Structures are given as C-alpha cells and as structure tokens.
C-alpha positions in Angstrom: -68.6 71.5 -80.2 -67.1 72.1 -83.6 -68.0 75.5 -85.5 -66.5 76.1 -89.1 -67.6 79.1 -91.4 -67.6 77.9 -95.4 -66.6 80.8 -97.4 -66.4 81.0 -101.5 -64.6 83.6 -101.9 -63.1 85.7 -105.2 -64.8 83.9 -107.8 -68.7 84.3 -108.7 -71.0 84.2 -106.6 -69.4 85.0 -103.4 -70.9 83.2 -100.4 -70.6 81.8 -96.4 -72.1 79.2 -94.8 -71.8 78.3 -91.2 -71.6 74.4 -89.4 -72.6 73.8 -86.0 -71.4 70.3 -85.1 -71.9 69.4 -88.6 -76.0 70.7 -88.6 -76.1 74.1 -91.4 -77.4 77.0 -89.6 -76.9 79.5 -92.2 -75.9 80.4 -96.0 -76.1 83.2 -98.5 -74.4 84.4 -101.3 -72.9 88.2 -100.9 -74.7 89.2 -103.7 -77.7 89.6 -101.6 -76.9 92.0 -99.2 -73.7 94.0 -101.6 -77.1 94.1 -104.5 -74.2 93.5 -107.3 -74.8 89.9 -109.5 -73.4 87.0 -109.0 -70.9 89.4 -106.6 -67.2 87.7 -106.8 -64.8 88.9 -104.0 -64.0 88.0 -100.4 -68.3 87.6 -98.9 -67.4 89.2 -95.7 -70.7 90.6 -95.0 -72.3 86.7 -95.4 -69.4 85.9 -93.6 -70.8 88.5 -91.0 -74.2 87.7 -91.1 -73.3 83.5 -90.7 -71.1 84.6 -87.3 -74.4 86.9 -86.1 -76.9 83.7 -86.3 -74.7 81.0 -84.8 -74.7 84.0 -82.4 -70.4 84.3 -82.6 -68.2 87.1 -82.6 -65.1 86.8 -85.5 -62.6 86.4 -82.5 -64.8 83.1 -81.3 -64.3 81.3 -84.8 -62.1 78.2 -84.8 -62.7 77.1 -88.0 -62.2 78.5 -91.6 -62.4 76.4 -94.9 -62.2 77.4 -97.8 -63.5 75.7 -101.2 -60.5 76.0 -103.2 -56.7 74.7 -102.3 -53.7 76.1 -104.3 -51.3 73.3 -103.6 -53.0 70.5 -105.7 -52.2 69.4 -109.5 -48.7 71.7 -109.9 -47.8 68.4 -112.0 -50.2 68.9 -114.1 -50.0 72.6 -114.5 -46.9 71.8 -115.9 -47.1 69.8 -118.0 -50.1 72.1 -119.0 -47.2 74.7 -119.8 -44.9 72.3 -122.0 -47.5 70.9 -124.3 -49.1 74.3 -125.0 -46.4 77.2 -123.4 -49.4 79.8 -123.0 -48.6 83.9 -123.4 -47.1 85.2 -120.8 -49.6 87.8 -119.4 -51.6 84.0 -118.9 -49.0 82.9 -116.8 -48.9 86.0 -115.4 -52.7 86.4 -114.4 -52.7 81.8 -113.4 -49.5 83.4 -110.8 -51.6 86.2 -109.4 -55.0 84.6 -108.7 -53.4 81.9 -107.2 -51.2 84.3 -105.1 -54.5 86.3 -104.7 -56.1 82.1 -103.3 -53.2 81.2 -101.3 -53.2 85.2 -99.3 -57.5 84.8 -98.2 -55.5 84.3 -94.1 -54.7 87.4 -94.5 -57.8 89.1 -96.6 -59.9 87.5 -93.9 -57.6 88.8 -90.7 -58.0 92.6 -92.5 -61.1 92.4 -93.2 -62.1 91.8 -90.2 -58.9 93.6 -87.1 -61.1 95.3 -85.8 -63.3 92.2 -84.2 -60.2 91.0 -82.7 -57.8 88.7 -82.8 -58.2 85.7 -85.6 -57.8 82.7 -83.9 -59.6 80.1 -86.4 -57.3 78.1 -88.2 -57.9 77.9 -92.5 -58.5 75.0 -94.1 -58.2 74.3 -98.0 -60.2 72.4 -99.8 -60.3 70.5 -103.1 -63.1 73.2 -105.4 -64.4 70.1 -106.5 -64.2 68.0 -103.8 -66.5 70.7 -102.2 -68.7 70.9 -104.7 -69.7 66.9 -104.4 -69.2 67.0 -100.7 -72.0 69.7 -100.9 -74.7 68.3 -102.1 -73.8 64.0 -101.3 -73.4 65.1 -97.3 -76.7 67.1 -98.2 -78.8 64.3 -99.8 -80.9 62.4 -98.3 -78.4 59.1 -99.4 -76.4 56.9 -97.7 -74.7 56.0 -100.5 -74.5 58.0 -103.9 -72.5 57.4 -107.2 -71.7 62.2 -106.8 -70.7 63.9 -110.0 -69.3 67.8 -110.3 -69.1 69.2 -113.7 -68.2 72.6 -114.5 -65.6 75.5 -115.1 -62.6 75.0 -113.7 -61.5 75.0 -110.0 -58.1 73.4 -109.2 -56.8 73.0 -112.1 -60.1 70.4 -113.2 -63.7 70.8 -115.1 -65.5 67.9 -113.7 -64.2 65.0 -110.9 -67.0 62.0 -109.9 -67.0 59.5 -107.4 -68.8 57.6 -104.1 -69.8 58.3 -100.9 -71.2 55.6 -98.5 -71.9 56.5 -95.0 -69.6 59.4 -94.1 -66.8 58.0 -96.6 -67.1 60.3 -99.0 -63.9 59.3 -102.3 -63.2 61.6 -105.9 -62.5 58.7 -108.2 -61.0 61.1 -111.2 -61.1 63.8 -113.1 -62.0 66.5 -116.2 -58.2 68.5 -116.6 -58.0 71.7 -117.6 -58.3 73.7 -120.0 -61.0 70.2 -121.6 -64.0 71.7 -120.0 -68.3 71.7 -120.5 -68.5 74.4 -118.6 -66.3 76.1 -120.7 -68.0 75.4 -123.8 -71.1 75.8 -122.9 -70.1 79.8 -121.6 -67.8 80.4 -124.6 -71.2 79.3 -126.9 -73.5 81.3 -124.9 -71.0 84.3 -125.9 -71.4 83.7 -129.1 -74.7 83.5 -129.3 -75.1 87.3 -127.7 -75.2 86.6 -124.3 -72.0 88.0 -122.5 -72.4 88.8 -119.0 -71.4 86.2 -116.3 -74.2 83.1 -116.0 -76.7 84.0 -119.1 -75.6 80.2 -119.8 -79.5 79.6 -118.9 -80.4 82.0 -121.1 -78.9 79.2 -124.3 -81.6 76.5 -122.0 -85.0 78.7 -122.5 -83.9 79.5 -126.6 -83.0 76.2 -127.1 -86.5 74.8 -127.2 -87.2 76.9 -130.2 -85.0 75.9 -132.4 -83.8 72.0 -133.6 -80.4 71.0 -133.7 -79.1 70.4 -136.9 -76.1 71.6 -136.1 -74.9 68.4 -134.0 -71.9 67.5 -136.9 -70.0 70.9 -135.3 -70.6 70.5 -132.1 -68.6 67.5 -132.3 -66.3 68.4 -134.0 -65.9 71.6 -131.1 -66.3 68.2 -127.5 -65.0 65.0 -127.9 -67.1 62.3 -126.3 -64.4 59.7 -125.7 -64.3 55.7 -125.5 -64.0 56.0 -121.6 -67.2 58.6 -121.2 -65.0 61.6 -120.5 -65.0 64.2 -122.9 -62.3 66.7 -124.8 -62.1 70.1 -126.6 -60.7 70.5 -129.9 -58.6 73.3 -128.3 -58.2 75.5 -131.8 -61.7 77.0 -131.4 -60.8 78.6 -127.8 -58.4 80.4 -126.1 -58.9 80.1 -122.7 -55.5 77.8 -122.8 -53.4 79.6 -124.6 -54.3 83.8 -123.9 -54.7 85.7 -121.5 -58.6 85.5 -120.7 -59.6 88.8 -119.1 -61.2 87.4 -115.7 -62.5 89.8 -112.4 -63.6 88.5 -109.4 -62.7 91.3 -107.1 -65.5 93.4 -105.2 -67.8 93.7 -108.2 -69.6 92.0 -110.5 -67.7 88.7 -112.2 -66.7 89.6 -115.3 -65.0 87.3 -118.6 -63.8 88.0 -121.4 -64.2 86.4 -125.2 -63.8 82.6 -125.1 -63.9 81.5 -128.2 -61.4 81.6 -131.0 -61.9 82.9 -134.8 -62.0 78.8 -135.6 -65.4 79.2 -134.1 -66.7 81.8 -136.4 -64.7 80.1 -139.2 -67.2 77.1 -138.7 -70.2 78.3 -136.8 -70.5 82.1 -138.4 -70.3 85.2 -137.3 -70.6 86.2 -133.6 -73.9 87.5 -132.9 -74.1 90.9 -131.2 -76.0 91.2 -128.3 -78.1 94.1 -129.9 -78.7 91.8 -132.7 -81.7 90.2 -133.5 -82.3 86.3 -133.1 -82.7 84.5 -135.7 -83.9 80.6 -136.0 -80.1 79.8 -137.0 -78.9 81.1 -133.5 -82.0 79.5 -132.3 -80.9 76.0 -133.7 -77.3 76.5 -132.3 -78.8 77.5 -128.7 -80.8 73.8 -129.1 -77.7 71.9 -130.5 -75.1 73.8 -127.4 -77.5 71.9 -125.5 -77.5 68.3 -127.1 -73.9 68.6 -127.4 -73.5 69.3 -123.7 -76.2 66.5 -122.6 -74.8 63.7 -125.3 -71.4 64.7 -123.2 -73.9 64.6 -120.0 -75.0 61.5 -120.4 -72.2 59.4 -121.5 -70.5 60.7 -118.3 -73.1 59.4 -116.2 -73.0 56.2 -117.8 -69.5 55.7 -117.2 -69.6 56.8 -113.1 -72.7 54.3 -113.0 -69.9 51.4 -114.1 -67.6 52.5 -111.8 -69.9 53.1 -109.2 -73.4 50.7 -110.1 -75.9 53.4 -107.3 -79.4 54.2 -107.4 -78.6 57.1 -106.3 -77.0 60.4 -108.2 -76.0 64.0 -106.8 -75.0 66.5 -109.0 -73.3 69.7 -108.4 -70.7 72.3 -110.0 -72.0 75.4 -112.3 -73.3 72.9 -114.6 -75.7 70.9 -112.1 -77.9 74.5 -113.1 -78.5 72.9 -116.1 -81.8 71.8 -115.1 -83.0 71.1 -118.6 -80.7 68.2 -118.9 -80.7 67.4 -115.2 -84.9 66.2 -115.7 -84.2 63.5 -118.0 -81.2 61.9 -115.7 -84.5 59.3 -114.8 -85.0 58.4 -118.2 -81.2 58.5 -120.0 -79.2 57.3 -117.4 -79.3 54.2 -115.4 -79.9 56.0 -112.0 -82.9 56.2 -110.6 -82.9 59.0 -107.9 -81.1 62.4 -108.1 -80.9 65.3 -105.3 -79.2 68.6 -106.6 -78.6 71.0 -103.7 -79.7 74.7 -104.1 -76.6 76.1 -104.4 -74.9 74.3 -107.0 -72.7 75.7 -108.6 -70.0 77.7 -107.0 -71.7 79.7 -103.8 -72.9 75.7 -103.4 -69.1 75.3 -102.6 -69.2 77.1 -98.9 -71.3 74.3 -97.6 -69.3 71.9 -99.2 -65.7 73.2 -97.8 -67.3 73.8 -94.6 -68.8 70.0 -94.4 -65.3 68.9 -95.4 -63.7 69.9 -92.9 -65.9 69.6 -90.4 -65.3 65.5 -90.8 -61.8 65.8 -91.4 -61.9 67.3 -88.1 -64.4 65.1 -86.2 -64.6 62.0 -88.5 -68.6 61.5 -87.4 -70.3 58.4 -88.2 -73.0 59.5 -89.6 -72.3 61.2 -93.6 -75.6 64.2 -93.3 -75.6 67.2 -92.6 -79.6 66.9 -94.2 -80.3 69.6 -95.7 -84.8 69.5 -97.4 -85.2 72.9 -97.8 -83.3 76.1 -98.5 -84.4 79.2 -96.3 -80.8 79.8 -94.7 -80.4 83.4 -94.7 -82.4 86.2 -93.3 -85.6 87.1 -91.8 -87.0 90.1 -90.7 -90.1 90.1 -87.8 -93.1 92.1 -87.3 -92.1 94.5 -86.3 -89.4 95.1 -88.3 -91.6 95.3 -91.2 -94.3 97.5 -89.5 -92.1 100.4 -88.8 -90.8 100.4 -92.6 -94.2 100.2 -93.1 -94.9 103.1 -91.0 -92.0 105.2 -92.4 -92.9 104.6 -96.0 -96.6 105.4 -95.3 -96.9 108.8 -97.1 -95.6 107.1 -100.3 -97.5 104.5 -100.5 -100.7 106.9 -99.8 -99.4 108.5 -102.7 -99.3 105.3 -104.9 -102.7 104.4 -103.9 -102.0 101.7 -101.5 -104.0 100.8 -98.4 -101.6 98.5 -96.0 -103.9 95.8 -93.9 -102.7 93.4 -91.2 -104.0 90.0 -91.2 -102.9 87.7 -88.4 -104.4 84.9 -89.0 -102.3 83.0 -91.6 -104.5 80.9 -93.3 -106.2 84.3 -93.9 -103.9 85.9 -95.9 -102.9 82.6 -97.7 -106.9 82.6 -98.7 -106.8 86.2 -99.6 -103.4 86.0 -101.7 -104.9 83.1 -103.5 -107.9 84.9 -103.7 -106.0 88.0 -105.6 -103.9 85.4 -108.0 -106.8 83.6 -109.4 -108.2 87.2 -110.1 -104.9 87.7 -112.2 -103.4 90.4 -110.2 -99.3 89.9 -110.1 -98.2 89.3 -105.9 -95.3 90.1 -104.4 -94.8 87.1 -101.5 -92.6 88.1 -98.4 -91.8 85.4 -95.6 -89.0 83.7 -93.5 -85.5 83.0 -94.1 -84.2 84.0 -97.6 -83.3 81.1 -100.0 -79.8 79.8 -100.2 -78.8 79.9 -103.9 -80.0 81.6 -107.3 -83.5 80.4 -107.2 -86.5 81.8 -105.4 -88.3 79.3 -103.7 -91.7 80.9 -102.1 -90.4 83.1 -99.3 -88.9 86.1 -101.8 -91.6 85.0 -105.0 -93.3 87.0 -107.7 -96.5 84.8 -107.9 -99.2 84.8 -110.2 -101.6 82.8 -112.5 -100.5 80.0 -114.6 -104.0 79.5 -116.3 -103.4 83.5 -117.9 -101.9 82.7 -121.3 -101.4 86.6 -120.9 -99.4 85.9 -117.5 -96.0 86.0 -118.9 -96.2 89.6 -120.8 -98.1 91.2 -117.5 -95.2 90.3 -115.8 -92.3 90.7 -118.2 -94.5 94.5 -119.2 -95.1 95.4 -114.8 -91.7 94.1 -113.8 -89.2 91.6 -115.6 -88.7 93.3 -119.2 -86.3 89.3 -119.8 -86.6 88.1 -122.8 -89.5 87.1 -124.4 -88.4 83.4 -124.8 -87.5 81.9 -120.9 -89.8 80.2 -119.2 -91.4 81.2 -115.9 -91.4 78.2 -113.5 -94.4 76.8 -111.7 -94.5 76.1 -107.9 -96.4 73.4 -107.2 -98.5 70.6 -104.5 -96.2 67.7 -103.9 -98.7 65.4 -103.4 -100.2 66.6 -107.2 -97.4 66.5 -109.2 -98.0 62.9 -111.1 -101.2 64.7 -112.1 -99.7 67.0 -113.6 -96.1 66.1 -114.9 -95.2 63.0 -116.7 -92.9 62.4 -114.3 -92.5 62.2 -110.1 -90.0 63.0 -108.3 -88.8 65.4 -105.5 -88.4 68.8 -106.8 -87.6 71.1 -104.1 -85.1 73.8 -105.7 -86.9 73.9 -109.4 -83.7 71.7 -110.9 -85.5 69.9 -113.1 -87.6 70.7 -115.8 -90.0 67.4 -116.5 -92.5 67.6 -119.4 -95.7 68.5 -118.4 -98.5 66.3 -119.4 -99.9 66.8 -122.6 -103.9 66.7 -121.3 -103.1 69.7 -119.0 -100.4 71.6 -121.0 -103.4 74.0 -122.0 -105.2 75.1 -118.7 -101.2 76.2 -117.3 -100.3 78.0 -120.2 -98.0 80.8 -118.3 -95.7 77.8 -117.1 -95.3 75.2 -120.3 -92.7 76.3 -122.2 -92.7 76.1 -126.2 -92.5 72.2 -126.0 -94.5 71.2 -123.1 -92.3 71.1 -120.5 -91.8 72.8 -117.1 -89.2 73.3 -114.1 -90.8 73.0 -111.6 -90.6 73.0 -107.9 -92.1 70.4 -105.7 -93.9 71.8 -102.0 -94.2 70.0 -99.7 -96.4 70.3 -96.7 -93.4 71.1 -94.4 -92.6 74.1 -96.2 -95.7 75.5 -94.6 -97.2 79.0 -95.1 -96.4 78.8 -99.2 -98.1 74.9 -99.5 -101.2 76.8 -97.4 -101.2 79.7 -99.8 -101.3 76.9 -103.1 -102.9 74.4 -101.4 -106.2 77.9 -100.9 -105.4 78.4 -105.1 -106.2 74.7 -105.4 -109.3 74.7 -103.8 -110.6 78.5 -105.9 -109.4 77.1 -109.1 -109.1 73.6 -109.1 -105.1 73.6 -110.1 -102.8 72.8 -107.6 -99.7 75.1 -108.4 -98.6 79.1 -109.1 -97.0 80.5 -110.9 -93.7 81.3 -109.6 -90.6 83.8 -110.6 -87.8 85.4 -108.5 -89.2 88.6 -106.3 -86.6 91.0 -108.3 -86.2 93.7 -111.5 -83.0 93.1 -113.4 -81.2 93.2 -109.9 -80.3 90.3 -107.1 -83.4 89.0 -105.6 -84.8 90.9 -102.8 -83.3 90.2 -98.7 -84.5 92.8 -97.4 -88.2 94.2 -96.6 -87.3 97.4 -98.0 -85.2 96.1 -100.9 -88.9 94.1 -101.5 -91.4 97.3 -100.5 -89.2 100.0 -103.0 -89.6 97.2 -105.6 -93.7 96.6 -105.4 -93.6 100.5 -105.2 -90.8 100.9 -108.4 -93.0 98.8 -110.6 -96.6 98.2 -111.5 -96.9 94.6 -109.5 -100.8 94.3 -107.6 -99.9 93.6 -104.3 -97.5 93.1 -101.8 -97.2 90.2 -99.4 -94.9 90.9 -95.9 -95.3 88.6 -92.9 -99.0 89.5 -91.8 -99.0 92.9 -93.6 -100.4 93.0 -97.3 -100.2 96.2 -99.4 -102.4 96.2 -101.3 -103.1 98.8 -104.9 -106.1 100.5 -105.4 -107.8 100.0 -108.8 
C-alpha cells in the first residue's frame, strides 16, 4: 500500500495532500489553520491534518513529495547569468531560496522530531510537472493536452505536454525571465493592487474598460511565431534586481516587479489609495486582452503539437476564469478540466501523484477528483457543544438556535430565508480544497435582488464595488441560463449569461453580462437540495455564493464561522443541522 504525502512549501498557498494507493484522502491549504491569507512556509499543520485523516503517525510515512526540484535547469540558470548578469543581491537571494528548498528534508525532520524518527523518502518533483499532473491525473480524461502557466517555478514559467493513460510527458517550456504570470502581476501592481494574489481584482475591473491600450501591451508581451511568448525585459526588474520575495512563516510579499520604463510607457502607477479612473479601467481591460492573446496563441500551438479534444489547465494563471471560459469558443479544444486548486497549492496533489506513478507505475492514470471536499469536517456534537458555550453571547445578540434533524426541512427553511433577502452563512461537511467556496463554507444570497451586492458588502464583505459575486447553478439548468453548457464544478470558468435572463439575476450578472458559475450536481447532496428548494420557491435554479469569510481566509472550524456570524450583520447561520437566526 503506497502512502504519499505531497506538499507545496516555501511558497504562497502552502499546502499538503495525502494519497493512499493513488486515491486522494485529504488536502488542505495551510492558511485555513494559520488564519493568514496565502500563508507561505512549511505547511506543518496541513501535513498533520492529512496524516490524522489517513490514520497515520509521522513515523509511519514512507514517501513525501515536494513540488520543486532544485537540481533542474542549471544550464539555463548559467545562460541567464551570462546574458543579464543580475545584481549580486539577486544571485544571493536565489541561492538562499535554492538552499532552503534543498534542505526541506531537514526542515520536515525538525518540525516532526517529537513524533519519532523520519522514515519517509523525499521526492523532489519538477514544479510544472507537478502542476500538469495535478490537473491531468485528477481529470475525467483518458488522454489530454496539458498546459501549465504561472509566475515561475524551477526556472520555468510555462510548460505543456500530453497525457495518455498513466503516461504524462512534458514537451516544452518557457523559461525565466519570460513569464505571463509576472506580466500580469506587474501590471496588477501598476494598477495599485499591491498584495500577493490581487490579480483577480484586475479580472473583475477589466469589464468596466475598453481594450484601447493594446499597442502598449504588445510592446510588453511579444507573441512568437511558434505560439510562445517573450517579455520586453526593459519593463521589468525581476531578472536583474533583487526583487524581495517573502516566503517564510507568514503572508507572502512580492516587491515591485515593474521598472521605471513601464511608467514611461503607461504613465505614473496608481497608488492603492488613489481613485480608479477610466484610464485604469481601460488598462485593466487591455492587460486581460493581452493575456488572452498570449494564452490562446499557446493553446493553438499546443493543439498543433497534441491534437486532442481535451485540455487540462494548471498553474497560477489557470485561475484566470475569464480566459478559461473562452477555451471552447476561441481554441480547437472542446473539453477543459481545471482542478479546484489550480495554483501552487495544487502542486501538493500533483507532486504526490507523480511520486506515486514513479513508485507503482499504475496501469490507469486516474485519481479522479469529481469534488473538492477534501478538508476537515466537524460533527453534530462538536457544533452543539460550541453553540452551548456561546449561548450567552448568542442570546445577547438577539439570536435564537434551532436544531432541525430533517435535512430536507433544513434546506427548505434556508431556501425560504434566501428568497426573503436574508444573508446566510452555510457551513456543512468537509472544507473545500482550493480558493473557492463551493457550498460547504459559503455565504449565500438571493441572485434576483439588484441590491444584494451592496447588502453583502455593507453587512460582511466590505470589498471593492467592481468585484462580482458568483452563481451556484443546478447542473441540469445551466443550458437554459448560460450561453455555454459545460461542467464547471470548481467555479473556474466565466460564461456569458443568456441575454434574456440577465435582468432576472442582477446580483450575479457582471457588467459585461457574464457570471463565474459553479455547476452543482446531484452528487453534491445537501447543497443541490438547497438550490432545488430555492428553484421551487422562485423559479430560479441558482443562489449567489461567496466565500464564508470577512477579509480573512475562508472559515475552517465551526468557531470561526460562528464568530464571523456574530461580528457581522449576517442574518442566519446554518451549521450542520443547527440554525442560528437573528430576530428582527
């Protein structure tokens, strides 16, 4: 019996996942335990959770896989040094990161020394191979072309290849310093969004603008004749200066990636406290359009090399749900699969799957991942005890508690409350794997209410007004409401809402008529039943779904959900079979 623990360490979204005979038993991001967004470092709490879920002690573990291999591409690194001769600070910083990665085995041993001797062999897996594996091996496809695009990992920023059965190959790569991820991040910083992971804000802002700065974008990103891309490096700093990266035991931070030449091209960068102008909106739209031009050039090249109907996407840029939603419209591929943790967190699963393949050479390729519910769960007794301990506080907030053992009645009452304009905290089952709340750690609202976006931002979210909220849609009703019909279980694609339906669901319809949907199959169980009841009441087969948090990582434990409910103006909290309701 092969047991493999995979980790993404010393990078943003540190995480762990565990396999037993190729089957995914558990997976979780470290931020959910540490309560710090995108936490970077060695994911010891995630590792411990995975071991506990698998019924193991650390000393039982035989294999650990990490999604970086410090032994790779040294020739490319030397060539880069000879061509660009970066600052001594940058060389020292890269050597320091390399040393930390090479010493991960020692760091793991030190972290778990109290649990006995370390027997596990550590497998170092190429970063982009781990990405490709995280989607291909988890997909429903028996063969597929595969693409990974991100900022950088193992001195590469993109890789592509082909999978058939259990065989997964890497055909080619784009190497550092050329990177679509760094392009998007640098322009995100220029637009005044400085934090790690802020790129999604540019996607949300882009539909408010027009792409009238494509000439400038074309000077920054150069599409090559073969379908790959290069950056004009004069607009960037990452290849020659020591751009500070912080990856240790806290929130990751990235220094300024763009150069003074970029400001000469586009004008002064926006400070984060300055108002957004139409020019900023237009540049955001142009950034997204340039990314899509490069992305679809890659897909055309990939299909020429590996003609298939099936595509898997991974890497941080695999989170670009706007571009992903256009794959069937603008590329030769017909079917696309994107794992719920497409970014670096997902590398934990990918590394474990590659190591498992190398160990066992299985005949079948798959550890199918039809759902993302792979994190911790909490039972009735734990939730009940928590509510008892908070009884005085709950009463002082003018709230009542009901226990509703009948699951169908619980769903009906919740759907009724949503239809009345109430904001619901919905906490059920196992925590989702990946950044999206998918119906187990969600805040729910009525998509029909034009003011629901403002209500959510006033009561809980307090986020930028240009950012849209997403619909969770019954899978069987997708074709009636959206222009494309496909499985999108992990909220990784944006589709256009049918024009005649847009006015019916204004809370989840973005300014360009789009929605970042999550399709909900009957197998999801309780969440499908809830939305079905909402459809019976309203005729609308969807609810507004946003993550259960308030400017923090998505809630993991019942205590975090209850405290979020009590400090905000949420109307109803449903945890397991308990319903907590504010009196009017």
